[in-house]
C-alpha positions as CSV (number, residue, x, y, z in Angstrom):
1,X,-42.3,122.6,89.2
2,X,-39.9,125.0,90.2
3,X,-40.9,128.5,90.8
4,X,-37.3,129.4,91.1
5,X,-34.7,130.5,88.6
6,X,-31.3,129.5,88.5
7,X,-29.6,131.4,91.8
8,X,-26.8,132.5,89.3
9,X,-29.2,134.9,87.2
10,X,-32.8,135.9,86.8
11,X,-34.0,135.7,83.5
12,X,-31.9,134.7,79.6
13,X,-31.2,138.7,79.2
14,X,-29.5,138.7,82.9
15,X,-27.3,135.6,82.2
16,X,-25.9,136.6,78.6
17,X,-25.0,140.2,80.4
18,X,-23.3,137.9,82.5
19,X,-21.7,135.7,80.4
20,X,-23.4,132.6,81.3
21,X,-24.5,130.3,78.2
22,X,-28.0,129.1,79.3
23,X,-30.0,125.6,78.4
24,X,-32.1,127.5,76.4
25,X,-29.3,129.5,74.7
26,X,-27.2,125.6,73.7
27,X,-31.1,124.7,72.7
28,X,-31.4,127.6,70.1
29,X,-27.7,127.6,68.6
30,X,-28.5,123.8,67.8
31,X,-31.3,124.6,66.4
32,X,-30.3,127.9,64.0
33,X,-26.7,126.1,63.5
34,X,-24.8,129.2,65.1
35,X,-22.2,129.4,67.0
36,X,-23.7,129.9,71.1
37,X,-21.7,132.7,71.7
38,X,-23.7,134.8,68.9
39,X,-26.9,134.1,70.6
40,X,-25.4,135.0,74.0
41,X,-23.9,138.5,72.7
42,X,-27.6,138.8,70.9
43,X,-29.5,137.8,73.7
44,X,-27.8,140.3,76.1
45,X,-28.3,143.2,73.7
46,X,-31.7,142.6,73.3
47,X,-31.6,141.9,69.3
48,X,-32.2,138.1,70.3
49,X,-35.2,136.9,72.6
50,X,-35.7,133.4,74.2
51,X,-39.1,133.2,75.7
52,X,-39.0,130.7,78.2
53,X,-40.8,131.1,81.8
54,X,-38.8,128.9,84.2
55,X,-42.7,127.4,84.6
56,X,-42.8,126.0,81.5
57,X,-40.6,122.7,81.4
58,X,-41.9,120.7,78.5
59,X,-40.9,124.1,75.9
60,X,-38.1,123.5,73.0
61,X,-37.0,126.3,73.1
62,X,-36.7,128.9,70.2
63,X,-35.2,132.3,69.6
64,X,-36.5,135.1,67.3
65,X,-34.4,138.0,66.4
66,X,-31.4,139.2,64.3
67,X,-29.6,136.9,62.3
68,X,-32.6,133.8,63.0
69,X,-34.9,132.0,61.2
70,X,-38.3,133.6,61.0
71,X,-40.8,132.3,63.5
72,X,-44.6,131.6,63.7
73,X,-47.0,132.0,65.7
74,X,-50.9,130.6,65.7
75,X,-53.2,132.1,67.5
76,X,-56.1,130.1,69.4
77,X,-58.5,129.9,72.2
78,X,-61.9,129.7,72.7
79,X,-65.0,132.6,72.3
80,X,-68.4,132.8,73.9
81,X,-69.7,131.9,70.3
82,X,-67.8,128.5,70.2
83,X,-66.5,127.6,73.5
84,X,-64.9,124.2,72.3
85,X,-62.1,123.1,74.0
86,X,-61.5,119.5,72.7
87,X,-61.9,121.6,69.3
88,X,-59.2,123.9,70.3
89,X,-56.8,121.0,71.2
90,X,-56.9,119.3,68.2
91,X,-55.7,122.5,66.8
92,X,-53.0,122.9,68.9
93,X,-51.8,119.3,68.0
94,X,-52.0,120.2,64.4
95,X,-50.0,123.3,64.9
96,X,-47.3,121.2,67.3
97,X,-47.4,119.2,64.4
98,X,-46.8,121.5,61.5
99,X,-43.9,123.0,63.0
100,X,-45.5,126.5,64.7
101,X,-42.9,128.0,67.0
102,X,-45.0,129.6,69.3
103,X,-49.1,129.6,70.1
104,X,-51.2,132.3,71.8
105,X,-53.8,131.6,73.4
106,X,-56.6,134.4,73.4
107,X,-59.5,132.5,75.4
108,X,-61.6,135.2,76.8
109,X,-64.7,132.7,77.8
110,X,-65.1,129.4,80.5
111,X,-62.3,128.3,82.4
112,X,-59.3,129.9,80.8
113,X,-56.8,128.6,83.5
114,X,-57.5,125.2,83.2
115,X,-57.3,125.1,79.7
116,X,-54.4,127.3,79.3
117,X,-52.2,124.7,82.3
118,X,-53.4,121.8,79.9
119,X,-51.8,124.1,77.3
120,X,-48.7,124.9,79.2
121,X,-48.1,120.9,80.3
122,X,-48.2,119.6,76.5
123,X,-46.7,122.2,74.4
124,X,-43.4,122.1,73.3
125,X,-44.1,125.3,71.5
126,X,-43.6,128.8,73.5
127,X,-46.1,129.7,75.0
128,X,-48.3,133.4,74.6
129,X,-51.3,135.1,76.2
130,X,-53.2,138.7,76.1
131,X,-54.2,138.9,80.0
132,X,-56.7,141.4,79.0
133,X,-58.6,139.6,77.4
134,X,-59.1,137.0,80.8
135,X,-59.6,139.7,83.2
136,X,-63.2,140.4,82.3
137,X,-63.9,136.7,82.6
138,X,-61.7,136.1,85.6
139,X,-63.2,138.8,87.9
140,X,-66.9,137.9,86.2
141,X,-66.8,142.0,86.5
142,X,-67.9,145.3,84.1
143,X,-64.2,146.7,82.9
144,X,-65.3,149.9,84.8
145,X,-65.1,148.2,87.9
146,X,-61.8,146.9,87.0
147,X,-58.6,148.5,88.8
148,X,-54.9,148.6,87.8
149,X,-54.4,145.9,90.9
150,X,-57.0,143.7,89.2
151,X,-55.5,144.1,85.8
152,X,-51.9,143.3,87.2
153,X,-52.9,140.3,89.4
154,X,-53.9,138.4,85.8
155,X,-50.8,139.1,84.6
156,X,-49.2,137.0,87.7
157,X,-51.5,134.7,87.2
158,X,-50.7,134.2,83.8
159,X,-46.6,134.5,84.6
160,X,-47.0,131.6,87.5
161,X,-48.9,129.6,84.9
162,X,-45.4,129.5,82.8
163,X,-46.6,131.8,79.8
164,X,-43.7,132.4,78.1
165,X,-44.6,136.2,76.6
166,X,-47.2,138.2,76.6
167,X,-48.8,141.2,75.2
168,X,-49.3,144.0,77.0
169,X,-50.2,147.5,75.8
170,X,-48.7,149.9,77.2
171,X,-48.0,152.2,75.0
172,X,-51.3,153.3,74.3
173,X,-51.2,156.3,76.7
174,X,-53.6,158.5,77.4
175,X,-51.2,161.4,75.3
176,X,-51.0,158.3,72.3
177,X,-55.2,158.2,72.9
178,X,-55.1,161.9,71.9
179,X,-53.4,161.3,69.3
180,X,-55.4,159.0,67.3
181,X,-58.5,160.8,68.8
182,X,-57.0,163.7,66.2
183,X,-55.8,161.9,63.2
184,X,-59.9,160.6,62.5
185,X,-59.2,157.1,61.0
186,X,-61.4,155.5,59.2
187,X,-61.2,152.0,61.0
188,X,-60.2,153.2,64.6
189,X,-58.9,150.9,67.0
190,X,-58.7,147.2,66.1
191,X,-56.8,145.9,68.3
192,X,-59.0,144.2,70.4
193,X,-56.9,144.6,73.7
194,X,-56.3,148.2,72.2
195,X,-60.2,148.8,72.8
196,X,-60.6,147.1,76.0
197,X,-57.8,150.1,77.3
198,X,-59.3,152.8,75.3
199,X,-62.3,151.8,76.9
200,X,-61.4,151.7,80.3
201,X,-59.0,154.9,80.3
202,X,-62.6,156.3,78.6
203,X,-65.0,154.9,81.0
204,X,-62.5,155.7,84.8
205,X,-60.6,159.1,83.6
206,X,-57.8,156.8,84.7
207,X,-54.1,156.8,82.6
208,X,-53.5,153.3,81.0
209,X,-52.8,150.8,84.2
210,X,-50.1,149.0,82.2
211,X,-48.5,152.0,81.5
212,X,-48.6,153.7,84.7
213,X,-47.8,150.3,87.0
214,X,-44.9,149.3,84.0
215,X,-42.2,148.6,87.2
216,X,-44.6,146.3,88.7
217,X,-45.5,144.3,85.4
218,X,-42.0,144.0,84.8
219,X,-40.9,143.2,88.4
220,X,-43.1,140.2,87.5
221,X,-41.8,139.3,84.4
222,X,-38.0,139.3,85.6
223,X,-39.2,136.9,88.6
224,X,-40.4,134.4,85.9
225,X,-38.4,135.2,83.0
226,X,-41.9,136.0,81.0
227,X,-40.6,138.4,77.5
228,X,-42.9,141.2,77.5
229,X,-44.3,141.4,73.6
230,X,-45.1,145.8,73.4
231,X,-48.5,145.5,71.9
232,X,-49.4,147.5,69.2
233,X,-52.4,149.2,70.1
234,X,-52.7,151.5,67.5
235,X,-51.9,149.6,64.4
236,X,-53.6,149.9,61.7
237,X,-56.4,148.4,60.5
238,X,-57.1,149.1,57.2
239,X,-54.3,150.4,54.7
240,X,-55.6,153.9,54.9
241,X,-55.0,154.1,58.5
242,X,-51.1,152.7,57.9
243,X,-48.1,154.7,59.0
244,X,-50.4,158.0,60.6
245,X,-49.4,159.8,63.4
246,X,-51.2,157.7,65.8
247,X,-49.4,154.2,65.0
248,X,-46.0,156.1,65.0
249,X,-45.9,158.1,68.5
250,X,-46.9,154.4,69.7
251,X,-44.2,153.1,67.9
252,X,-41.5,155.8,69.9
253,X,-43.3,155.0,73.2
254,X,-42.6,151.5,72.5
255,X,-39.2,152.4,72.5
256,X,-38.8,154.2,75.2
257,X,-40.7,150.6,77.3
258,X,-38.6,148.5,75.2
259,X,-35.1,150.1,77.6
260,X,-36.9,150.4,80.6
261,X,-37.5,146.8,80.7
262,X,-34.1,145.5,79.4
263,X,-33.0,147.6,82.3
264,X,-35.1,145.0,84.3
265,X,-33.4,142.1,82.8
266,X,-36.9,142.0,80.8
267,X,-36.6,140.1,77.2
268,X,-39.0,142.3,74.7
269,X,-40.2,141.9,71.6
270,X,-42.5,144.8,69.9
271,X,-45.6,143.8,67.9
272,X,-46.0,145.5,64.7
273,X,-48.9,146.0,61.7
274,X,-51.3,145.6,60.7
275,X,-53.2,146.4,57.4
276,X,-50.5,147.9,55.3
277,X,-49.9,148.6,51.1
278,X,-47.2,147.1,49.9
279,X,-45.1,150.0,49.2
280,X,-45.2,151.1,53.1
281,X,-43.7,147.5,54.5
282,X,-40.1,147.7,53.9
283,X,-40.1,151.3,55.6
284,X,-42.0,150.8,58.8
285,X,-39.9,147.6,59.4
286,X,-36.6,149.9,59.4
287,X,-38.4,152.6,61.5
288,X,-39.6,150.2,64.4
289,X,-35.9,148.8,64.5
290,X,-34.7,152.3,64.5
291,X,-37.2,153.6,67.1
292,X,-37.3,150.3,69.3
293,X,-33.3,149.9,69.4
294,X,-33.3,146.4,67.0
295,X,-35.3,144.6,69.4
296,X,-37.4,142.0,67.4
297,X,-40.3,142.5,65.6
298,X,-43.2,140.7,65.7
299,X,-45.9,141.3,63.1
300,X,-49.5,140.3,61.9
301,X,-49.7,140.3,58.3
302,X,-49.5,143.0,57.3
303,X,-52.6,142.6,54.8
304,X,-51.7,144.0,52.1
305,X,-55.6,144.6,50.9
306,X,-58.9,145.1,52.6
307,X,-61.0,143.0,50.3
308,X,-59.9,139.5,50.5
309,X,-61.7,137.8,53.2
310,X,-61.8,134.4,53.0
311,X,-58.4,134.5,51.8
312,X,-57.0,136.8,54.2
313,X,-53.9,133.9,54.7
314,X,-52.7,135.3,51.2
315,X,-52.9,139.0,52.1
316,X,-51.0,138.0,55.0
317,X,-48.5,136.0,53.3
318,X,-47.5,138.3,50.4
319,X,-47.0,141.4,53.8
320,X,-45.5,138.7,55.7
321,X,-42.7,137.6,53.2
322,X,-41.7,141.6,52.5
323,X,-42.1,142.4,56.6
324,X,-39.5,139.6,57.2
325,X,-37.1,140.0,54.1
326,X,-37.2,143.7,55.3
327,X,-36.1,142.7,59.1
328,X,-39.3,141.4,60.7
329,X,-38.4,138.9,62.9
330,X,-41.7,136.9,64.0
331,X,-45.4,136.3,62.0
332,X,-48.4,135.8,63.5
333,X,-50.3,133.4,60.9
334,X,-53.6,134.4,59.6
335,X,-56.1,132.4,58.6
336,X,-58.5,132.2,55.8
337,X,-61.2,132.8,58.6
338,X,-59.9,136.2,59.8
339,X,-62.7,138.7,60.1
340,X,-65.3,136.2,59.4
341,X,-64.7,134.0,62.3
342,X,-63.1,131.3,64.7
343,X,-60.8,129.6,62.8
344,X,-61.5,125.5,62.5
345,X,-58.9,123.1,62.0
346,X,-58.6,123.3,58.3
347,X,-58.6,127.4,58.6
348,X,-55.6,126.8,60.8
349,X,-53.6,124.5,58.6
350,X,-53.9,126.7,55.1
351,X,-53.1,129.6,58.0
352,X,-50.0,128.0,59.2
353,X,-48.7,126.7,55.9
354,X,-49.2,130.5,54.5
355,X,-47.5,131.9,56.9
356,X,-44.4,128.7,56.8
357,X,-44.2,129.8,52.8
358,X,-43.4,133.9,54.1
359,X,-41.2,132.7,56.6
360,X,-39.0,130.5,54.7
361,X,-39.0,133.0,51.5
362,X,-38.1,136.1,54.0
363,X,-35.2,133.3,55.3
364,X,-34.1,133.1,51.4
365,X,-33.8,137.0,51.1
366,X,-32.3,137.4,53.7
367,X,-29.6,135.1,53.7
368,X,-30.2,132.8,56.5
369,X,-27.6,130.5,56.5
370,X,-28.7,126.8,54.8
371,X,-32.7,128.5,54.2
372,X,-31.8,127.4,50.6
373,X,-30.8,124.1,51.1
374,X,-34.0,122.4,51.0
375,X,-35.1,124.0,47.9
376,X,-32.0,122.7,46.3
377,X,-32.8,118.9,47.6
378,X,-36.4,120.0,46.2
379,X,-35.1,121.3,42.8
380,X,-32.5,118.3,42.4
381,X,-35.8,115.7,43.2
382,X,-37.5,117.5,40.2
383,X,-34.6,116.6,38.2
384,X,-34.6,113.2,39.0
385,X,-38.2,113.0,38.9
386,X,-38.2,111.4,42.2
387,X,-42.0,111.3,43.5
388,X,-40.6,110.6,47.4
389,X,-37.9,112.9,47.9
390,X,-40.2,115.9,46.2
391,X,-43.0,115.0,48.7
392,X,-40.4,114.3,51.6
393,X,-39.4,118.0,51.0
394,X,-42.8,119.4,50.2
395,X,-44.1,122.0,52.8
396,X,-47.1,119.8,52.9
397,X,-46.4,116.7,51.9
398,X,-49.6,115.3,52.3
399,X,-51.0,117.7,50.4
400,X,-48.6,117.1,47.4
401,X,-48.9,113.5,47.1
402,X,-52.8,114.0,47.0
403,X,-52.7,116.3,44.0
404,X,-50.6,114.1,42.5
405,X,-52.1,110.9,42.6
406,X,-55.9,112.0,42.2
407,X,-55.6,111.7,38.7
408,X,-54.0,108.6,37.5
409,X,-51.5,108.6,34.7
410,X,-49.7,106.3,32.0
411,X,-46.4,106.7,33.0
412,X,-45.7,106.3,36.9
413,X,-42.5,109.3,36.6
414,X,-45.2,111.7,35.2
415,X,-47.5,114.0,36.4
416,X,-51.2,114.2,34.2
417,X,-49.9,117.5,33.6
418,X,-47.1,117.0,30.7
419,X,-47.4,113.4,30.7
420,X,-44.2,112.1,28.4
421,X,-43.8,115.4,27.8
422,X,-42.5,116.4,30.5
423,X,-39.0,118.5,30.3
424,X,-37.3,117.2,33.2
425,X,-37.4,113.2,32.0
426,X,-36.9,114.3,28.3
427,X,-33.8,116.1,29.3
428,X,-32.5,113.3,31.7
429,X,-33.5,110.6,29.0
430,X,-31.6,113.3,25.9
431,X,-28.6,113.9,28.2
432,X,-27.7,110.2,29.0
433,X,-27.9,109.6,25.0
434,X,-31.0,107.6,26.0
435,X,-34.0,107.5,23.6
436,X,-37.0,109.4,24.1
437,X,-40.4,108.0,22.7
438,X,-43.9,110.5,23.1
C-alpha cells in the first residue's frame, strides 16, 4: 500500500488547480454523467470535494458538492454497551448494498484501529471518522491528561490507515465557547466531539488543540489527501436553539478555516445542523454557502421537530429534503433509534432508505440532470401495470414486492386495494377500445 501521492500533485485540489484530470475526477464525471472539466473546475474552486485518501485502494470515488447528486452518509461503530464487531460489519455490508456513498466509523470502544482498517480495506464507500472519539481509548487516559500532540497523533493514525474525510471540530474556540455560554441554550452542546473539546478546554484552560495547531492538521491532510469535514460543535440540539449566536459565530469561524484549508490544497466540507424548524432551513443553507464560500455542506437532518423519538428517520428526511433542495450537498442519515440506542440492522436500513428518498426528492427539485428519469420509468411501469418493472425501479424493491404479495388477489394484474377497479387497468382497456368488466 503506497503512502506517496502522484509526484505531479499532492491532493485532488492541487491537481485541479494545476489543470490535471485525475482518475478520481474521471470516475466522478462518469457517475454524474457530466463533463470532467466541470468536475475539475469545481474541485479547484472548492465547490466540489472528492474525498479520496491515497491509501484507500478499494474506494469507488464520489463527488460531493455543487451540481452533483445529493450523497448520503451512514454512521456506524461499536460502543461500550454494544461491542459487537460482527453486527457492525453486517450493517456495513447492508449500507454498501443499499448504495450509501459514505460510512462514518464512530467507534469509541475496543480495538478501533483493527475494525477501521478492515472497514477501509473492504469498503468502496468513502470512509469518515471523528478522531477525538478515538483519543481516550487510544491512549487509555482521562481527557484532561491528553495533550494537543496526543490529539494530532490520532489524526495522523487515521490518515495513514486510509480515512477519506475526518470531522475536526476546529471552530469551537475559546471565543466561540464564550458566545455559547452567553446564549443560555436549552440543550447546551449536543455534538459529542464538541462536548469533549469544550470539556478539555475547561479542564486544561487551553485553546482548542485543533484550532491552535490547525496548520499541523492540514499538513497531515495534504500528505494523505484527506478531506477535512469542519465539524459544527455548536449545532443546535433542539429547535429552540437553532440559528442562535453560538451557531452563527462558529459558522463564521468555519468560513475562515475553509479558506486556510484550501490554501494548503486540502478539500473541505462544512457540517451543519442539527435540529431546526422548517421555516429556518432554507435561510441556514444560504448563510452557510455565503459564509463558507460555497464549500460543500454536510448536514445531520435537520430534524424538524423534537418530539418523535422512534421516528426521527422521518423528521430527518423531511428536513433533509428541504435542506438539500436549498443547497445542502450531503445528508447524514438518521435512524429510528436516534436519541434512544445504537441502531440495529433494521434501523440502519430504515435510516438509509429515508435519507435516499430525501436526497432524491431534493435532486429533482434542484434540477440535477437525469434525476427525474427513474421516476418517469416508474410512472410508465404503473401505467402499464407492469409489476416487475415497478419493483425494479422502486427504491426498496424487496419491500414493495413483499407488500403487494402479502395479500392474494383474484386478478394477477391488480393489487388488493382496488382490484378490478384499478384506474390504470380501466383506462388502458378503454383507450384500447376493449371491454371493461368489474
